[in-house]
N, C-alpha and C positions, 0 to 999 in steps of 0.2 A: 504494499500500499504506500502510495507517494505522498509526500505533503501537499500535494495539489488535488488530493480529495479524489482519486481515480477508484471506483466501486463498482462491483457489478451492480446492475440498476436492480433498485428495490422501487416499491410504489412512490412516485410523486407525479408532480403537475407535469403535462405535456404542451409545448408551445407551438405556435406557428413560426414560420421563418420571420415574420416582421416583429413579432415579439422578441424572438431572440436577438436579432440585430439591434432592438432597442435598448436590451438589457447591455450588449456590447459598448453601446453608444454610453449608456449611464455609467457603466463601469468606467470609461475612458474619463468621463466627465467628473467621476469620483477621485481622479488623481493616479489611475494606473494608466500609464502609457500604452498607446495600442502596439507597439512592438515587445512590450512586456508581457502582454496577454498573448502574442503569438509565441515568444519564448516559452511560456508556461505550456501553451498548447503542445509546441513541439517536442518538449522534456516529457510530457506525461505521455504522449505516442512513442517516443523512444523507449521510455520504462516499458510500455505496453509490449513491444518488440522483444526486447531483451526478457521480459518475464514469459512471455508465450513460446518465442522459437530462439532460444538460447544457441541452439546447435547449428542454424540454418546460415548459410553466407553465400553469396553477398546480400546484403539489403539493397533492394533495387525501390528507388522513390520515384513514382511517376507523379509530375508536378504540371497544374496548370498554371493559367495566367493571372488570378487572383490570391486572395489571401488564404484560402485553402491551400493553394501551391507553396504560399509563404512558409504555412505550417511545416509542409514536406521539407524544404530547404532547411529549416531551422533542425530539422531531425537528422537530416543527413550531415549537417554540419557538427552536430553532437556526435553523431555514430563517428565522424571522422577524427574527432578528438579523443574518442574512446579507442581508437587504434583499429576499427574494425572495417572490414571492406564494404563500401557503399558506393552508390552510383545514383545519378539522377538522370532521369530520362525528362526532358523539358517539352511538353506539349505546346507551349509558346515560347517564343524567343527571350531569354532571360533579360535581354536588354531592354524589351519592351516593359517589364514590370515597374509598377510605381509605389510609392508609400512604403509600407510596412515588409510588403513582399519583396521589394527592392533590395530592402536592407537584410533580408533573411538570405537572399541568393547572394549578395557581397559577403557575408559571413561564410556561407559554405564555400564560396570560392578562395577565400584567404584561409581555409583549413585543407584546402586541396581537393574537395569534392571533385570527381569529374562530371561535369554536366554536358550531355549530349541531346542534341534536338532529336526526338524519337522520329524514327523515319522507318516502322514496322518491325522493329526487332521484338523477338519472344525472351520473356523472362528466362534465365537459367534453371536448371533442373533442380538445383537444391537451394535456391534465394527464397527469400520471403518479399514479397511486394508489398509497399505502402501506396495506398491509393490516395493521392492528394491533388486529385484533378479537378474536380467540379464540386462545388459546396451548395449552401441550401440557397443559393439564389437562382439556381437553374430553373424555368418554367417552360421553355418549349423542349423539342425532341433533341436530343443530343446531334451536336454537329459531326458531320463525317469523319474528320480527323479524330477526335475523342472515341466516336463509336468505334473506331479501327483499333485504337488502344485498348478499350475495354473488353472488346472480343479478344484480342490477343491474350490479355491476361487471363481472362475466365477460360481459355481452352488451354494455358499452360499447365492447370493443374497443381501451382503452388500455392500455398497459403497466403492471403492478403488480409492486411489490417486497412480498413477504410477509416480516413480521418474525417471525424464529424458525421459524416453520411456517405454511403456507399454512392460514388459516381453515377449519374442516370436515374437515381431515386428520387422522386419529388418529396420534399420534405415536409410539406402540408399534406398531401394526400396518401403517400406511400405508394404511388404508382411509377412503374417503369417508364420513363420517357425515352422511348426506342429502345434502349439498352442500357443495363446497369451493372454494375461490379458485383460479383456475389462473393461477399467477404466472408471469410473464418471469424474475424472479431471487427467490431465496429467500436471506435472511442469518439464519444459526443460529448461537446464542450458547453459549458455556461449554461445552457437549458436543454432538455430534452424536447426533440423534435417528434411531433405527433405522427409524422409521416413513418416513422421507424417500427410503429407497432400494429400496422395492419396491412391488409391487400398483399402487394407484391414484396413488402419489406421483409416479411416471414420467410422467402427464400433468397434474400440478399443480405441481410444483417449479420447474420450469425450470432456470436455471443456478444451481448452489447454492455459496454462500460461508460462510465461517465466520470467527467472531470469538471469540478466547478470552475477550476483555475484560480480558487482562492478569492473570488469576486465576494467583496461583502454583502451579508446578508440583507442589508437594509436597500439595496439596489433591486433585489426581487419586488420590494413592498411599494416601489415608485409608481408602478403602473396604475393607472385608473381602471374602474371596473369595465369603461368603456373600452380602454386598450387591452382588456384581457378577453374579450369577445372571440370566441373559437378556441381558447385553451380547455384544454381535456384533463380530465382527473381520472387518474387509474385507480381501479377498485382493489381495495385491500380487504380480503376475505377475512383475516382474524380479526382486524380491526372492526367489522362491520357486524361479525358474529358476537363480539364482545360488547358492543353497543346494544344488541340486541338483548343480549344475557339469557340466563336459564330460564326455562319453565317454572312459572309458580308452582309451590309444593302442594297447594289446594287446588291446581289445575283440574278441570273436567272437560269433556269432549265438546260441551256447549261453548265453552270459552274459546276454543281453538277453531270455530267456524265452520262452516258448512260450504263445501266446494261442489258445484254442479258442472259436470262436463257433457255437454252436448255435441254429438258426432257420432261416427260410425255407421255410413250408409253403407248397403250392401257392396261387398268385398273389401271393407275398408274399416272392420270392426275393431283391427289390431290398434288402429291409430288413436280410437278413444281411448282401449283400455290401457295403453301406455299412458296417456295423459293422466287418466283417473289413478293407475298405480303410482306414479310419480307425485300426485298430490297426496295419496296416503302416506307415502314413505317420507315425505317432506314436513309431515307434522299436523296436516290437517284433520280437526276433529271428527268430521263427518265428510264422506266423499259419496255423492250420488252420480248416477250415470244415464242420461237418456240417449237410447238408441234405437236401433230397429227389434221390435219383438223378438225376432228369429235370433238374436244375439246375446239373450238373456244368460242361456244355459252356457255359453262360452266363457262368458264375463265371471258367473260364479263359480265356475269350477277353477279358472285361472286366479281370481281374486276374491275370497268370500267375503272379505272386509268390506266390499262395496255394496252400496245399494243400487241396483240396477233395475231402469224402467224401461219397458218397450213402449214408445210412443210412434203412433202413425200420423200425428198432425200437431199443430200448434196447441189445440184445445186441450190435448191429454198433457200439455207441458206447463199449464198455467199453475198447478198445485204445486209442482216442484219448483218454480222461479221465486214463489211465494217464500219457500223455506229458504233458499240459497243466500249465502252471505257474498258469493263471487260467482260468475259463469265464466268458464273455459269453453269458447265456442270456435269449432273449426277443424279439428282433429278427426279425417274422414268423413267430414260433413258431405262432402260431394257439392255438385252445383245444380244439380236437378232440382225439382219442384218440393222434394222432402225437405232438402236443406236450405231453400230458400224460405219456406214456409216456418221452419225453425227459427232461422236466423232474426227474420221480421218481428216474431213474438219475443225472442230474446232482447232486441234492441228496444222494444216497445215497453219492457219491464223495468228499464233505466238502471238495472243493477250494477255495480263495477263489473268490467269485463275484462278478459283478456281474449283478444281476437287473433286468431291464427289460420293457416293454412287455407283451406277453401273457402273460409269465412272472408279473408282478406281479397279472394279472387271476385266473390260477390261483388262485395263492396267496390272494388275497383270497376265493376262495371256500372254501378249505381251509388256514388259517393254520397249521394244525399241522405242514403238509409244510415250511415254511421253519424252525419251530422243531426240527424233527428234525435239522437240517443242522447241524454241528458244525465247520465252517470259518469263517473271516472272510466277511463278506458286506456289499455294497453296493447300495442299493436306488435306484433314479433314477425315482420316479413323477413324472408331470404332475399336477396337482389333481384331475383326475377320477379317476386311479388309485389316488392318495392317499385319496381319499374313500371308494373300495371297499375299500381296505386297513383304513380306520379305521370302517367301516360307518356312515357319516355322509353328509352332503351336500357336494358341492363349495362350495357357500357357506360351511360351516362351516371347510371348509379355508382357504379364502382370507379369512375374517374374521381369522386371526391366523396367518400361514404360519410364523411362528418357533416358536409352541406346537406346531403340526402336526406340524412336522419334529424337534421334540425328542421329543415323543410316540411318533411312529413309530420313532426310533431306540432308543428305551427299550424299545418293547413287543417289537421284532424283533432286538434286541441286533446292530444295523446300524448303518453309516454311511449316511445317507438325505440324497440330493439332492432338493430339492423344486424343480421345474423352474418357469420362468415369469420374468416381468420382475422381475429382482432376486431370483435364484436364491438359495434358502438351504439351507446345508448344515448337518445336524447330526451331530457326532461324539462319542465318548465324552469328548473334551476340549472341548467348546464348540459355539458355534454361529458359522458363518460366513457371509459374503454376497458374491455376486459383483456388482459393479456395472457390467460390461460386457456386451454384447451389444445386439442392437437388434431392432426390430419384424421386419425381414426374415426373422427365424430361424423366424416364425412359418409354417412349410410343412413339408410330409411329410419323413420321413428325419432330421430336426435330432437327435433324441433317440437314433437308432440311431448316428449317427457319435459323439455323446457317450459311449455306451456301450464303443465301440470304443477311443475315446482312453483312457478310464480303464482299462479292460483292459489295455491297452499299459502303462500307467504301474506297475500292479501287477506285471506280468510283469518289469519291469525292476528291482524291487526297493522300491519306494516302499510304505510302509505303505497298507492301504485308506483312512485317513483322508485321509492326505497326497495318495495319488493322486486321491481325490474330488476335494479341494480344487483341486488343479493342473489336472486333466481340466476342472473346469467353467471356471477362467478360461482356459485355453488354447483352448478350443473358443470360448467367447465373442469372445475376442479374433481368433481366425481368421475368426470371422463379421464383425467390426467391420471387418477389412482388405478381405474380399470385398465388404461392402457400400459402399465408395468407389464403386463403378460404381453404386449405387443400392440401394435395401431391396426394394423390388418386384420380383420375378422371382429373387430370392437364392434357390439351392436347395442341397441338402444336398452335393453333389457339389463346389460352390464353396467350401465351408468346407472338406472334404478337400484341395483344392488348396494351401491356405494354412497348414495345419498344421505343415508341416515348417519353415516359414520363422518362425512364431512361436517354436516351441519350441526353435530354434537362435539365437533373437535378432535374425533378419534382418530380420522384420517389425517395423512400429514397436509399441512396448511401452506409450508414455506415454498 
């Protein structure tokens, strides 16, 4: 651990590129010279290379034409001063550098670092590459010269340390801008960028480290609430469970709420069963399920703790709605007349809602249905469902998941959970991100389990925004515990089996 604060990333706030640039400006205004910040960044990156790859040589530093390249020149100078084999490949002519980056290049030159313009060379087999090409200011697609360098590095099969952010990755959205470095380690500075935690970043960042560069704490307090728009808070499972606290010693099932799951049309009974089972395993006092009459025997045999009711139409649903604390609608609902009739009845009851799967697809075709509902609501779309809700393409949603979630939350006056790697949650009090979960969750039924978990937390008295955030992170943590035996072949029922351990703190939460 260096004195510059390099740590494996724990839960903290994630910022936009503009916010981090403002922190940088404020740090300089506080009396820290810009070149001193660059020196600290280069030192932290050099320490990281030494700690992670002490036996690899040479160090090959690919430097761009901005301050990110300046960080790389500092690292190269430090390596040369330490007597290590180091070489810089310049993507921009060093003579064209300005300001602090120019000072860093001059320092590297004084220490004898060999600096060569990059003309297509591949890294040596036993080298370690430092990516100091493109920083957080990148917005458009990577230009051809940089694209070729990124591709050469990725094809070389050598480990890469990305300085601040992998070149080619958008720091605000996590989207690859044409092509991006696939790093083994990334060292981010001053403020964590929100794009390091979602979408394509999950395949580019590798192990993520953070160095605050000894920026004074008061610098982070100087942004106004307006300037912090777009900042994202990571969810801390242990903290959230501690705040919730244990169940009261004199608890009874009536105090833990009643979840009603509505769904399970022909051929899709399993979806509703998974949601209801997850609600039961997540602490709901009572769980009822309204499904096709033909499915009652299946449900009772699989999960006798559930109260299962066959409903053929909306009239048979009314007395169940009257008893429910919260309704989870959508798992296996279908989009035929049966599902549409039940959805209309649920919306008219104005109960707290968790809306998932086919219920979202029906609403996408008739958005006024949801806007007529007067109770609190939680929407849990995957990117395809989100695109239908917003009448755009899935690519549009994935281009900026944070903005997409925020837009849906405002449009539908709801807490919105946008599923996918680096799940994003938008609520009335801001944006959140879940950095747990694993690729094994890409299998059928995972979303049904998640909707049941969230419904159970609402039933137990958590506010819809809080239930959404806790539900997401509990679900992901249970999946991570289940994936200890392997990601391929992980199924939704495996996650249900681990919910109780996570919620009660018996499964590993770190």
